[in-house]
RODO-2510 file (C-alpha; in nm, 4 decimals, decimal comma):
residues 101
     n   res          X          Y          Z
     1     m    -4,6428    -1,1824     4,5920
     2     y    -4,7772    -1,0339     4,2715
     3     t    -4,6717    -1,0482     3,9060
     4     c    -4,6044    -0,7467     3,6871
     5     p    -4,8327    -0,7610     3,3807
     6     i    -4,5719    -0,5730     3,1776
     7     c    -4,2548    -0,7780     3,2266
     8     g    -4,3632    -1,0854     3,4225
     9     f    -4,1594    -1,0103     3,7368
    10     d    -4,3323    -1,2340     3,9908
    11     r    -4,1989    -1,0895     4,3157
    12     l    -4,3894    -0,7619     4,3510
    13     e    -4,4717    -0,7081     4,7165
    14     d    -4,7805    -0,4998     4,6308
    15     r    -5,0472    -0,5294     4,3641
    16     p    -4,9494    -0,3572     4,0390
    17     a    -5,1702    -0,0571     4,1201
    18     n    -5,1726     0,2563     4,3350
    19     y    -4,8414     0,3911     4,2025
    20     t    -4,6489     0,0705     4,2738
    21     i    -4,3281     0,0663     4,0700
    22     c    -4,1966    -0,2589     3,9272
    23     p    -3,8241    -0,2831     4,0041
    24     s    -3,7718    -0,4992     3,6977
    25     c    -3,9194    -0,2852     3,4185
    26     g    -3,9763     0,0449     3,6009
    27     t    -4,3465     0,0722     3,5217
    28     e    -4,5296     0,2930     3,7684
    29     f    -4,8848     0,1625     3,7774
    30     e    -5,1688     0,4107     3,7483
    31     y    -4,9236     0,6580     3,6005
    32     d    -4,7273     0,4980     3,3145
    33     d    -5,0055     0,2557     3,2228
    34     v    -5,2537     0,5438     3,1956
    35     r    -5,0318     0,7239     2,9469
    36     k    -4,9286     0,4199     2,7419
    37     t    -5,0707     0,0753     2,6727
    38     r    -4,9202    -0,2327     2,8333
    39     e    -4,7948    -0,3341     2,4914
    40     e    -4,6147    -0,0008     2,4476
    41     l    -4,4591    -0,0243     2,7951
    42     r    -4,3501    -0,3830     2,7334
    43     q    -4,2056    -0,2974     2,3925
    44     a    -4,0068    -0,0086     2,5421
    45     w    -3,8647    -0,2456     2,8053
    46     v    -3,7785    -0,5069     2,5402
    47     d    -3,6186    -0,2381     2,3211
    48     n    -3,4060    -0,1427     2,6224
    49     g    -3,2748    -0,4987     2,6339
    50     c    -3,5041    -0,6227     2,9144
    51     a    -3,2634    -0,4585     3,1563
    52     w    -3,3182    -0,4453     3,5324
    53     w    -3,4568    -0,0992     3,6055
    54     s    -3,4165    -0,0325     3,9797
    55     k    -3,1003     0,1276     4,1106
    56     l    -3,2106     0,0665     4,4719
    57     t    -3,3420    -0,2898     4,4585
    58     p    -3,0860    -0,5361     4,3261
    59     a    -3,1943    -0,7945     4,0711
    60     p    -3,2513    -1,1419     4,2161
    61     l    -2,9545    -1,3762     4,1867
    62     g    -2,9473    -1,5273     3,8382
    63     w    -3,2202    -1,2934     3,7130
    64     n    -3,2687    -1,2801     3,3365
    65     g    -3,5223    -1,0383     3,1880
    66     r    -3,5767    -1,2288     2,8653
    67     r    -3,6321    -1,5557     3,0502
    68     q    -3,8719    -1,3806     3,2854
    69     l    -4,0678    -1,2451     2,9904
    70     q    -4,0720    -1,5826     2,8198
    71     n    -4,2261    -1,7362     3,1312
    72     m    -4,5401    -1,5339     3,0534
    73     l    -4,5754    -1,7159     2,7226
    74     h    -4,7491    -2,0349     2,6159
    75     p    -4,5109    -2,3360     2,6021
    76     e    -4,5255    -2,3539     2,2209
    77     a    -4,4276    -1,9888     2,1952
    78     k    -4,1289    -2,0552     2,4228
    79     f    -4,0091    -2,3240     2,1799
    80     v    -4,0224    -2,0796     1,8886
    81     l    -3,8287    -1,8169     2,0830
    82     r    -3,5491    -2,0579     2,1701
    83     h    -3,4700    -2,0834     1,7993
    84     a    -3,5078    -1,7145     1,7108
    85     s    -3,2401    -1,4557     1,6425
    86     e    -3,2144    -1,1498     1,8689
    87     q    -3,4181    -0,9344     1,6280
    88     e    -3,6772    -1,2087     1,5726
    89     m    -3,7030    -1,2528     1,9493
    90     r    -3,7846    -0,8845     2,0026
    91     i    -4,0550    -0,8924     1,7362
    92     l    -4,2018    -1,2219     1,8560
    93     l    -4,2054    -1,1205     2,2218
    94     a    -4,3795    -0,7931     2,1484
    95     t    -4,6352    -0,9626     1,9241
    96     m    -4,7061    -1,2608     2,1479
    97     l    -4,7246    -1,0611     2,4671
    98     a    -4,9714    -0,8167     2,3205
    99     g    -5,2328    -1,0777     2,4119
   100     a    -5,0909    -1,1473     2,7599
   101     n    -5,2809    -0,8644     2,9181
***
């Protein structure tokens, strides 16, 4: 299994390359990530509420996009996010994950 570098979904069956599409965030690798930066793609997904993208592949049981994204972060950053408002969380996630590439 592989992990999506945009949203942190860790159940990709194929490497995030060669037009693989992440069912979590909808990024099509080598297409979307050529046109936009990873930060821009991640921010768009966060702005959309970290919603499950695929209409064909159901989200895993208990799946939570924000939790998935937080798992990409350093433990200290996770602590800060637990105490942030919704707006603060969006800003912090986008800022912190800019370096997660």
